[in-house]
C-alpha positions in Angstrom: -46.1 23.1 -4.8 -43.2 21.8 -6.9 -41.6 25.2 -6.9 -42.0 25.8 -3.2 -40.8 22.2 -2.4 -37.7 22.6 -4.7 -36.7 25.8 -2.9 -37.1 24.2 0.5 -35.2 21.1 -0.6 -32.2 23.2 -1.6 -32.3 25.1 1.8 -32.4 21.9 3.8 -29.9 20.1 1.5 -27.3 22.9 2.0 -27.1 22.3 5.7 -25.7 18.8 5.0 -24.2 18.9 1.5 -20.8 20.3 2.6 -20.2 17.7 5.2 -18.5 15.1 3.1 -16.6 17.9 1.2 -15.0 19.3 4.4 -11.7 17.4 4.0 -11.2 18.7 0.4 -12.2 22.2 1.4 -9.8 22.2 4.3 -6.9 21.1 2.1 -7.6 23.6 -0.8 -8.3 26.7 1.4 -5.8 25.8 4.1 -8.3 25.7 7.0 -7.2 25.0 10.5 -8.9 22.0 12.1 -10.8 24.2 14.6 -12.1 26.6 11.9 -13.3 23.9 9.5 -16.5 23.2 11.5 -17.5 26.8 10.8 -18.2 26.0 7.2 -21.3 24.2 8.6 -21.8 26.4 11.7 -21.8 29.7 9.8 -24.8 28.6 7.8 -26.7 27.1 10.8 -26.0 30.3 12.9 -27.5 32.8 10.6 -30.3 30.4 9.4 -31.5 29.8 12.9 -30.9 33.4 14.1 -32.9 35.2 11.4 -35.9 32.7 10.9 -38.3 34.5 13.2 -37.6 37.9 11.6 -37.8 36.3 8.1 -41.2 34.8 8.9 -42.6 38.1 10.2 -41.2 40.0 7.3 -43.0 37.6 4.9 -46.3 38.4 6.6 -45.7 42.1 6.4 -43.8 42.7 3.2 -45.3 39.9 1.1 -44.5 36.2 1.1 -43.7 35.9 -2.6 -41.5 39.0 -2.5 -39.5 37.6 0.5 -39.3 34.1 -1.2 -37.8 35.6 -4.4 -35.4 37.9 -2.6 -34.2 35.2 -0.3 -33.6 32.9 -3.3 -31.5 35.5 -5.2 -29.5 36.2 -2.0 -29.0 32.5 -1.5 -27.8 32.0 -5.1 -25.4 34.9 -5.0 -23.9 33.7 -1.7 -23.5 30.2 -3.2 -21.7 31.5 -6.2 -19.4 33.6 -3.9 -18.7 30.5 -1.7 -17.7 28.4 -4.7 -15.4 31.1 -5.9 -13.8 31.7 -2.5 -10.0 31.6 -2.3 -9.6 31.9 1.5 -11.2 30.4 4.5 -12.6 33.7 5.6 -14.3 34.3 2.3 -16.0 30.9 2.4 -17.3 31.3 6.0 -18.7 34.8 5.2 -20.4 33.4 2.1 -21.9 30.5 4.1 -23.3 33.0 6.6 -25.0 35.0 3.9 -26.4 31.7 2.5 -28.0 31.1 5.9 -29.5 34.6 5.9 -31.0 33.9 2.4 -32.3 30.5 3.7 -33.9 32.3 6.7 -35.9 34.4 4.3 -36.9 31.6 1.9 -38.0 28.9 4.3 -40.7 30.5 6.4 -42.0 32.4 3.3 -42.3 29.1 1.4 -44.0 27.3 4.2 -46.5 30.1 4.8 -47.3 30.2 1.1 -48.1 26.5 1.3 -50.3 27.2 4.2 -52.3 30.0 2.6 -52.5 28.4 -0.9 -53.8 25.0 0.2 -57.0 24.9 2.3 -56.7 23.4 5.8 -57.7 19.7 5.8 -56.9 16.9 3.5 -55.6 19.2 0.7 -53.1 20.9 3.0 -52.1 17.6 4.6 -51.2 16.3 1.1 -49.2 19.4 0.4 -47.4 19.2 3.7 -46.7 15.5 3.0 -44.6 16.7 0.1 -43.1 19.3 2.4 -42.3 16.8 5.1 -40.7 14.5 2.5 -38.5 17.3 1.3 -37.5 18.4 4.8 -36.8 14.9 6.1 -34.9 13.6 3.0 -32.9 16.8 2.3 -30.2 15.9 4.8 -29.7 12.4 3.4 -29.8 13.5 -0.2 -27.4 16.3 0.7 -24.8 13.8 1.9 -25.3 11.7 -1.2 -25.1 14.6 -3.6 -22.1 16.1 -1.7 -20.2 12.8 -2.1 -20.9 12.6 -5.8 -20.0 16.2 -6.6 -16.9 16.2 -4.5 -15.7 13.0 -6.0 -16.3 13.9 -9.7 -16.5 17.7 -9.9 -14.7 19.2 -6.9 -16.0 20.7 -3.7 -16.9 24.0 -5.3 -19.8 22.4 -7.0 -21.6 21.6 -3.7 -22.1 25.4 -3.7 -22.4 26.1 -7.5 -25.3 23.6 -7.8 -27.5 26.1 -5.9 -27.0 28.9 -8.3 -29.2 27.8 -11.3 -31.8 26.3 -9.0 -32.2 29.5 -7.0 -32.2 31.8 -10.0 -34.7 29.7 -12.0 -37.0 29.4 -9.0 -36.9 33.1 -8.4 -37.8 33.8 -12.1 -40.7 31.3 -12.0 -42.2 32.6 -8.8 -44.1 35.6 -10.3 -45.7 33.3 -12.9 -46.7 30.5 -10.5 -47.3 32.1 -7.1 -49.7 34.9 -6.2 -48.5 37.6 -3.8 -49.8 37.1 -0.2 -49.4 39.5 2.7 -51.2 41.0 5.6 -53.6 43.8 4.9 -53.6 47.1 6.8 -50.7 49.3 8.0 -47.3 47.7 8.3 -45.6 48.1 11.6 -42.1 47.0 12.2 -41.0 46.0 15.7 -37.3 47.0 15.3 -36.4 46.6 19.0 -38.0 43.1 19.1 -36.4 42.1 15.8 -32.9 43.1 17.0 -33.3 41.4 20.4 -34.7 38.1 19.3 -32.3 37.8 16.3 -29.3 38.6 18.4 -30.5 36.3 21.2 -31.2 33.3 19.0 -28.0 33.8 17.0 -25.9 34.1 20.2 -27.7 31.0 21.6 -27.0 28.9 18.5 -23.4 30.1 18.5 -23.0 29.1 22.1 -24.4 25.7 21.5 -22.4 24.9 18.4 -19.1 26.0 20.0 -19.8 24.4 23.4 -18.2 21.1 22.5 -14.9 22.9 21.8 -15.1 25.6 24.5 -16.4 23.2 27.2 -19.9 23.2 28.6 -18.8 24.6 32.0 -16.3 27.1 30.5 -16.7 30.8 31.2 -17.3 31.4 27.5 -20.3 29.0 27.3 -21.8 30.1 30.6 -21.3 33.8 29.9 -22.6 33.7 26.3 -25.5 31.5 27.3 -26.5 33.9 30.0 -26.3 36.8 27.6 -28.4 35.0 25.0 -31.1 34.1 27.6 -31.1 37.8 28.8 -31.6 39.0 25.2 -34.5 36.5 24.7 -36.1 37.6 28.0 -35.7 41.2 26.9 -37.5 40.3 23.7 -40.4 38.9 25.6 -40.6 42.0 27.7 -40.5 44.2 24.6 -43.3 42.2 22.9 -45.6 42.6 25.9 -45.3 46.4 25.7 -45.1 47.3 22.0 -48.2 48.1 20.0 -47.2 46.0 16.9 -45.1 43.0 18.3 -43.1 40.7 16.1 -44.5 37.8 18.2 -47.7 38.6 20.1 -47.7 37.3 23.7 -49.7 35.3 24.5 -51.2 35.7 21.0 -50.3 32.7 18.9 -49.2 30.7 22.0 -52.8 30.7 23.2 -53.1 27.8 20.8 -52.0 24.9 23.0 -50.9 22.8 20.1 -48.5 25.5 18.8 -46.6 25.6 22.1 -46.4 21.8 22.4 -45.4 21.2 18.8 -42.5 23.6 18.9 -41.2 21.9 22.0 -41.5 18.5 20.2 -39.8 20.0 17.1 -36.7 20.8 19.2 -36.3 17.2 20.2 -37.1 15.8 16.7 -34.4 18.0 15.3 -31.9 17.1 18.1 -32.3 13.4 17.2 -32.2 13.9 13.4 -29.2 16.1 13.2 -27.2 13.8 15.5 -28.2 10.7 13.5 -26.9 12.1 10.2 -23.7 13.4 11.8 -22.7 10.2 13.7 -23.8 7.7 11.0 -21.5 9.7 8.6 -18.6 9.5 11.0 -19.1 5.8 11.7 -19.1 4.9 8.0 -16.0 6.9 7.2 -13.9 6.7 10.4 -14.8 3.1 11.4 -15.9 1.2 8.3 -13.5 3.1 6.1 -15.9 4.3 3.4 -14.8 7.1 1.1 -17.0 10.2 0.5 -18.8 8.8 -2.5 -19.6 5.4 -0.9 -20.8 7.1 2.3 -23.1 9.4 0.3 -24.6 6.5 -1.7 -25.2 4.6 1.5 -27.7 7.3 2.5 -29.9 6.6 -0.5 -32.2 4.1 1.2 -32.7 6.5 4.1 -33.7 9.3 1.8 -36.1 7.1 -0.2 -37.6 5.7 3.0 -38.3 9.2 4.3 -40.0 10.2 1.1 -42.2 7.1 1.0 -43.0 7.4 4.7 -44.0 11.1 4.4 -46.5 10.2 1.7 -48.1 7.7 4.0 -47.9 10.1 6.9 -50.2 12.7 5.2 -52.9 10.1 4.8 -52.5 8.9 8.4 -52.7 12.5 9.6 -56.0 13.0 7.7 -57.3 9.7 9.1 -56.1 9.6 12.7 -55.0 13.2 13.4 -51.6 14.8 13.8 -51.1 13.9 17.4 -51.1 10.0 17.2 -49.1 10.1 14.0 -46.4 12.3 15.6 -46.2 10.1 18.7 -45.9 7.0 16.6 -43.2 8.6 14.4 -41.2 9.6 17.4 -41.4 6.1 18.9 -40.3 4.5 15.7 -37.5 7.0 15.3 -36.3 6.1 18.8 -36.4 2.4 17.9 -34.2 3.1 14.9 -31.7 5.1 17.0 -31.6 2.3 19.6 -30.8 -0.1 16.7 -28.0 2.2 15.6 -26.6 2.1 19.1 -25.7 -1.6 18.5 -23.1 -0.6 15.8 -20.0 -2.7 15.8 -16.3 -1.9 15.1 -16.4 -4.8 12.6 -19.9 -4.0 11.4 -21.5 -4.4 8.0 -23.7 -2.1 5.9 -26.6 -4.5 5.9 -27.0 -5.0 9.7 -25.5 -1.8 11.1 -26.7 0.9 8.6 -29.3 -0.3 6.2 -32.0 -1.8 8.5 -31.8 0.8 11.3 -31.8 3.5 8.6 -35.0 2.2 7.1 -36.7 2.0 10.5 -35.6 5.6 11.4 -36.8 6.7 8.0 -40.3 5.5 8.7 -40.3 7.3 12.0 -38.9 10.6 10.7 -41.4 10.7 7.7 -44.3 10.3 10.1 -42.9 12.8 12.6 -42.0 15.6 10.1 -45.3 15.6 8.3 -47.5 15.5 11.3 -45.4 18.1 13.1 -45.6 20.5 10.2 -49.4 20.0 9.9 -49.8 20.7 13.6 -47.5 23.7 13.5 -49.8 25.7 11.2 -53.1 24.1 12.1 -55.7 26.6 13.4 -53.4 29.6 12.7 -54.9 32.8 11.3 -53.8 33.6 7.8 -52.1 36.8 8.9 -49.9 34.7 11.3 -48.8 32.0 8.9 -45.3 33.5 8.4 -44.9 33.7 12.2 -46.0 30.1 12.7 -43.6 29.0 9.9 -40.7 30.9 11.4 -41.4 29.4 14.9 -41.3 25.8 13.7 -38.2 26.4 11.6 -36.5 28.2 14.5 -37.3 25.3 16.9 -35.8 22.8 14.5 -32.6 24.8 14.0 -32.0 25.5 17.7 -33.0 22.0 18.6 -30.6 20.6 16.0 -27.7 22.7 17.2 -28.4 21.9 20.9 -28.7 18.1 20.2 -25.6 18.0 18.1 -23.6 19.9 20.7 -24.8 17.7 23.5 -24.3 14.4 21.7 -20.8 15.4 20.3 -19.8 16.1 23.9 -21.2 12.7 24.9 -19.4 10.8 22.1 -16.1 12.6 22.5 -16.1 12.0 26.3 -16.7 8.3 25.9 -14.1 8.0 23.1 -11.6 10.0 25.1 -12.0 7.8 28.2 -11.7 4.6 26.1 -8.5 5.8 24.4 -7.0 6.7 27.8 -7.4 3.0 28.9 -5.6 1.7 25.7 -8.7 0.8 23.7 -8.0 0.8 19.9 -9.3 3.9 18.1 -12.0 2.2 16.0 -13.4 0.5 19.1 -13.2 3.7 21.1 -14.9 5.7 18.3 -17.7 3.1 18.1 -18.3 3.2 21.8 -18.7 7.0 21.6 -21.2 6.7 18.7 -23.2 4.0 20.6 -23.6 6.4 23.6 -24.6 9.3 21.3 -27.2 7.2 19.5 -28.7 6.1 22.9 -29.0 9.7 24.1 -30.5 10.6 20.7 -33.1 7.9 21.2 -33.8 9.5 24.6 -34.5 12.8 22.9 -37.0 11.1 20.6 -38.7 9.3 23.5 -38.9 12.5 25.5 -40.4 14.2 22.4 -43.1 11.5 22.3 -43.9 12.0 25.9 -44.1 15.8 25.7 -46.2 15.5 22.5 -48.7 13.2 24.3 -48.9 15.7 27.2 -48.7 19.1 25.5 -50.4 18.7 22.0 -54.2 19.0 22.2 -56.0 15.7 21.5 -59.1 17.6 20.8 -57.5 19.8 18.1 -55.9 16.8 16.5 -59.2 14.9 16.4 -61.2 17.9 15.1 -58.6 18.4 12.4 -58.9 14.8 11.3 -62.7 14.8 11.3 -62.8 18.1 9.3 -60.3 16.7 6.8 -62.3 13.5 6.3 -65.5 15.5 5.8 -63.8 17.7 3.3 -64.4 20.8 5.4 -62.0 23.6 4.6 -61.3 27.1 5.9 -61.3 30.1 3.6 -57.9 30.8 2.2 -57.6 34.5 1.5 -54.7 35.6 -0.7 -54.3 39.4 -0.4 -52.3 41.4 -2.8 
């Protein structure tokens, strides 16, 4: 569990760790302002685009094998990124990092699912997983600030190399191989169409704030992405060995509902980290190190809350725990929406951070438990890929929408002569409110779409100590 959690922690951390290093990266590698965002976007694009394929490959080729291969690829790309001397080299390295992460993440989560029996045991394991997933972003900003300040921006990438290599070397000693039995069938047409469709959709979303939501580029690429995804559904309904069986896994009502909720949780989470960072640095004047350290209570709060969440999920079920988590997250974002141009760390950052941390810990653990609950062992990689894809696409969509909201409000305020710190704060306030709306909508949809019966039966079985068989096939 420690090995799998450490690998997932590095994957999640790397989506955030470069954020506070961006000014240094831009100066050293002579990035243009419009290209600098692609240091983050290149990772998000390939990570989100290849997750479904990575999850299915784990089921077919072997979960440990994909886990190890993804770690090695991730480590090599991290080394190449740290050694980059041009902006193009760094962006390519970050894209390859995302591909490695797309192999590691669903393989690791499916290994957790098959190694720990469904019920209280798996809930505890997924409590650790939720703590890692929820706190990785906050720790990433903290670690990024420390490394950038004292070692240089290259070390936000170099730090992955020893972790990835050591984890890959330990995997054969600590993890059994696990894969589907029978003949391996690869749905090439389905894999190409969904990977291209999701990648294009993520690209369209992350670039929409710059290109314009109503621009020909956004509308055209969005339509092309949706056409590819529709084509994927058509292919899956006809092929003998589909990448994603339709209706297949989606017959489980909770799987469909939880992936919709995951989109909205990620939309609120990504935006919170992004705008809190900007508020601290652009309005309160924090440097990278101070901004990073300021995230420490949020990270600790998520870890503690995730530990409590696994117990609550066992006692009350994943549905009420998820709904409660989303409501508390929304309350934290509403508190963040009260930030002031002359704010203080105590009232404007610390207290709302702690409230949001409680909500996110509850939401992440219960959501992950629900995402793999009742799934057959041969589909655990697919279920893991689905929940990860939902989070990545939801995060990209949420950040694109809220960046557009914040920039629009700030632009209007500046046009009327409002001082820049006040204008920026007004933009952040609106973004936090819309983010709270995402969390509230997620709670409503979870209440409607997630099966109360499945949640209750899962809790009752966990309390009785009933478990399902956990086959681990070589």
